[in-house]
N, C-alpha and C positions, 0 to 999 in steps of 0.2 A: 548381479542378476543380470541374465540377458535372454533372449528370448520370449516366445508369444503367452499370453494369458498367467503370467508369473502371480505368486500373491506372498503378500508379506504379511502375516494376522497375529496379533496378541503377541509382540515380542519387546523387550526392553533394552535399549540402547544403554547401556549403563555411562560409557566415556568415552566413545570412540571419538576420533579425530573425522571422520567421516561416515556418516549415517548409512543412507541409503542410495546407492547410483540406482535409479531406475531406468537410466538411455537405454534407448533399442530395446525396449519391452512394450510391447503396444497391448493395450487391454490389461494393462496390469491393477490389481488389486491391492493395495495395502493400509489395510487399517488396525486401529488399537494401538497404537505403538508409541510407547511413554520412554524420557530418558534426556540423556544430557550432549548430543553429540557437539563436538566442541569447536571446529572449524567449517562445517557442514550437515546441516541435519538432511536434506533430500535435495537429491538433483535429476530433473525430469529432461529429456532433450529425443531428438530422434521418433517423435512417437504419431503415428498418423491415424490409429484407430484409438477410442475412447479409455484414459485411463482413470480411475478412481482410486482418489487419497480420503482414506476417513477418519477423523476420532486419532488424531495425533497431537501427543503432547509432548514439548522441548523444554526443559524446566533446569534448574540449577540446584535439584537434589543431593546431584552425586558429590560438588563440592563447590563453595562460593569463597573460598578462600583466596585473599584482594590480588594476588598476580597470577591468577589462572584466569578467575572472571573476570578480570581487566584486560588479560589477552583474548577473551572469547569475546567480549564487548569490542576490542577495537579490527577484530578481524573475521569473527563469525559471520555466516550467513544461514540460516535457517531454511527458507524454501527456496529453491533456484529452480525457475523455469524459463527452457531453452525451447526448441520445437516441441509444439505438444498440440495436437488436433483434437479439438471439443475435449480437453482436461477437465474435470469433475472432483473437487476440493471440497469438503464437506465437514466443518466445527474441527478447525485445526489451532493453535496456541505454540506461542515461539516465547520464553523472556530472556534477555539479557543477550542481545546480539547486534549487531553493527549492522545490518538489515534484518529482517522480517521475513520480507517475502519479496523479491526480486527476478523480473523479466526481462531476460535478454534475448540478444539475436546472438546465435551459434550459425555454423556454417549450412546447417539444416534450416533454418529458420526462425519464428517467433511462436507465439504461444496465444492460442486464442481459449477460452473456459468460463465457467460457472463455478464462481468461487463465496457461498453462501456459508454465515458462522465462522470467519475467519477472523483470528487474532491476534495480536503482537501487545506485550506490554516489554517497557523498559529495553527496548531497543536504539539506537542512534537516530534513526529512519527506521520506520514501520512496513513502508509499500515503496519501496524502485520501479519507475516503469524503464527501463531501457527504449526497448521498444517492443510495440503490439503488433495486433492484426486490426484489419480496417473493420471486421465484425467483435473484435474487440475482447474484452477483458469484463465480466460482469463480476462485481464485489458488495454481497448484500447481507446486512445484518452484522458488520463488522466492527470489534472495538480495537482502537489502537491509541498507544500512549507512548510518549518520546518524552522522557526529561534529562537522558543523560546524553553524554558526546561533545565535539565543537560545535554544531549547529542542531541541535535535536528541532525533528522534522517527521510530520507523520507520515504525508506523503511527498513523494518529489517523481516528475515526470520530465524526463531528459530531452534534450536538443533534437536527440532523431527520430522522437519520437511521430508515425505520421498516423499509427491508428486508433481506437476508442477506446478510453476507459471511463467506466460509470462506478459510483458509488451510491446505492439505496441503502436509505437507513441506518447509517453508520454512524459511530460514536467517536468524539476524538477527544482527550484531555489529557491531562497532564502539562507540567509548565513549561512548555516547549518554546522557542521561536517562532514559530509558525506552523500552521496545520498543514498549506499545501505550497510546493514550490512548483510550477509547469510551465515548462518550454516545449518546443518541436509545435509538428505543424499538425497536430492530431486532435482530437477532439478529448475533452475530458469534463466530465457531469459528475455534481453533486446532487443528489435528489432525497429530501427529506433527512437530513443529517442533522445530527447536534455536535458543535464546536463549543466546547465549555473552555480550556485556557490557551494562551499563547501570547506572546510579545512578552517574556517573562521576566527579561529587561528594562522594560518599560523604555526601548528603544523607537516607538511608532512604527513598529511593523503590523501589516495586515495579516488578518489570519490566512487568506487566499491569497497568492503572490502569480498571479500569472504574467509573463512578458511575452507569450506567443500564440497560435494557434487558435483552435475554435474553445468556448469555454460556457459551460450551462450550471446555473444554481440557482435551484428551485427549491422553494418551501423546508429551506433550512435556517433553523435556531442556533444564535449568537451571543453567546451566553454570558460573556465581559463587555464591559462598556469600552473595549477599543475599537483600531479602524477592522475594517472586517475585509473589505476586497480591496485588491487592487490590481486594473486593466495598463501592460505595458504597452508600449508604441506597437508591437508588432501582433497585438491581439486582432487576428482578422474579421472573430463575429463573436459577439458574446449576447447571453441574455442572461440577466440577473431580474428575477421575478418570486413574488409573493413569499417573501422571506420575513422572519423576525429576527429586529435586532435589538439587545441591551442598549438603550442609550437612545441619540439619533445615529441615524444611517451614517457611516464613515467611509465613503466610496470614492478612491481616487481611479480617474478613468484618461490615461493618455493613449488611449487605443485612436489608429485612426482607421480604424474599418468600420462596422454596423452593428452599433450596441444598442441592446435593447433593458434601460433599467425600468422597473414600474411594479406597482400594486409590493411594494416593502413595506411595513412598519416598526418602526422605531418607538420609544417610549415618548411620552408628550414633552 
């Protein structure tokens, strides 16, 4: 579709290769869409006025035949966002993709927006942020589960990111390798989040691994007695405070920047 103010309402996408192309469609409204897009669920780009996506559910109810579903998990991307100004995405879900939500730079630019109640289950990576805007991506009340793939991870922030990404009151679980891998020059924050499982192979991996940038981890609960947070040499600034740890705090700080670690509580 292409134009101003388009709407897609109450549609089933049974088994398309690509689901919805919402590029160039300012003020789009996409609501109550279910189905199993195989390669791409929805693509948003070149949006300069607020678009809305509500109540989308991509789930493999058409087929979970092993060869097809394996291909979908190796190649599929459920929600892809390029340039979109003030994107609103509410109560969306996907199951069984390589990437649940990906934020990337196109020729038009990058995305900022409000993402409450989003979820990704059994995705190799739940959220990939290649790039974002300085005013950022606001992800609230999300649920993310990863346990398949070569390196199951809930959140990956790439080396080119210079913007802001915030996760608030989100839950992360599933026997993954790590919850988050963070790179780039931007700011990534986790506030009032719950981390349930990580380091599935008992390799000593931390739940949150930050190589660079600015990191805020405040008021979160780490529910396994495993290494919690690792700050690499390239971390410029970090605040780790008011968190609850299972077992003793197991924080590794290699940062050469400014780091504040305080008011965290582990088990006696």
